[in-house]
C-alpha atoms as one frame of an Amber mdcrd trajectory, in Angstrom:
protein
   1.524 -12.445  37.691  -1.644 -11.097  37.352  -3.469  -8.366  39.961  -7.636
  -8.646  39.354  -8.862  -5.212  39.261  -9.772  -4.418  43.748 -12.755  -5.942
  44.792 -15.453  -4.908  47.527 -13.333  -6.178  50.230  -9.854  -6.433  48.977
  -7.534  -7.174  45.991  -6.783 -10.701  45.291  -4.222 -12.344  42.758  -5.595
 -15.116  40.442  -2.360 -16.880  38.416  -3.471 -17.138  35.315  -4.214 -20.787
  33.663  -3.175 -22.642  36.685  -4.420 -25.762  35.925  -2.942 -26.018  32.336
   0.445 -25.191  33.995   0.245 -27.441  36.757  -0.024 -30.595  33.795   3.020
 -28.520  32.003   5.091 -29.055  34.122   3.726 -32.472  34.650   4.854 -33.197
  31.620   8.476 -31.476  31.525   9.189 -33.763  34.845   8.395 -35.895  32.803
  10.473 -35.044  29.633  13.945 -34.206  32.708  13.544 -38.087  33.874  13.716
 -39.179  30.712  16.428 -37.373  30.045  18.067 -38.897  32.775  17.141 -42.070
  32.134  18.804 -42.398  28.117  21.794 -40.335  29.641  22.295 -42.435  32.564
  20.585 -45.126  31.156  18.458 -45.889  34.601  16.149 -49.375  33.281  14.172
 -48.259  36.285  12.693 -45.494  36.091  11.774 -45.169  32.736   8.139 -46.208
  32.696   7.673 -43.681  35.043   8.878 -41.169  33.069   7.285 -42.201  30.460
   3.591 -41.821  32.842   4.224 -38.727  33.769   4.745 -37.702  30.161   1.540
 -39.624  29.222  -0.034 -38.073  31.943   1.404 -34.192  31.179   0.103 -34.720
  27.857  -3.592 -35.554  28.833  -3.649 -33.268  31.103  -3.337 -29.746  29.081
  -7.410 -30.142  27.565  -8.509 -30.671  30.696  -6.406 -28.045  31.939  -7.658
 -25.751  30.056 -11.098 -26.348  30.249 -11.102 -25.596  33.438  -8.385 -22.876
  33.027 -11.848 -21.640  30.802 -14.778 -22.295  32.899 -12.283 -20.507  36.058
 -12.352 -17.426  33.722 -16.036 -16.949  32.964 -17.340 -17.927  36.631 -14.977
 -15.194  38.119 -15.674 -12.825  35.013 -19.352 -13.130  34.325 -20.207 -15.238
  37.986 -23.317 -12.977  39.182 -24.927 -13.364  34.988 -24.467 -16.712  34.592
 -25.918 -17.722  38.291 -29.930 -18.519  37.898 -31.123 -16.635  40.739 -33.581
 -18.067  42.840 -37.021 -17.528  43.821 -38.061 -16.552  46.552 -39.271 -18.845
  48.743 -43.637 -18.364  49.454 -44.782 -18.392  52.534 -48.759 -19.303  53.023
 -49.834 -18.019  56.086 -50.655 -20.913  58.619 -54.635 -20.984  58.339 -55.932
 -20.907  62.435 -57.121 -24.558  63.125 -60.065 -25.476  64.351 -61.345 -28.244
  66.714 -62.400 -31.160  65.654 -66.085 -32.011  65.954 -66.280 -35.175  67.458
 -68.339 -37.618  65.318 -71.688 -39.031  66.448 -71.960 -42.738  67.482 -73.659
 -44.966  65.704 -75.550 -48.097  66.761
């Protein structure tokens, strides 16, 4: 656990590598389920165990990229965003009443 430095309002807790940990937990669940399938010879759960292991392995690099992005936006958040240009307000010109058109014969 890491406590990040004080912000302007209050101290807050930011768990490091949240998405990578989630991917590793999914992979670990599949690994334990696979061990149960082998030991207890439960064929019905074999696909579930295999699928969760594959999902966990595939999610690890995605989670690492998401955590890297979170770390970079947390550290350099204000400097990475482009500042919006202030909207220009042009004062409205006072409208003159229209002249009626000259009638043609």
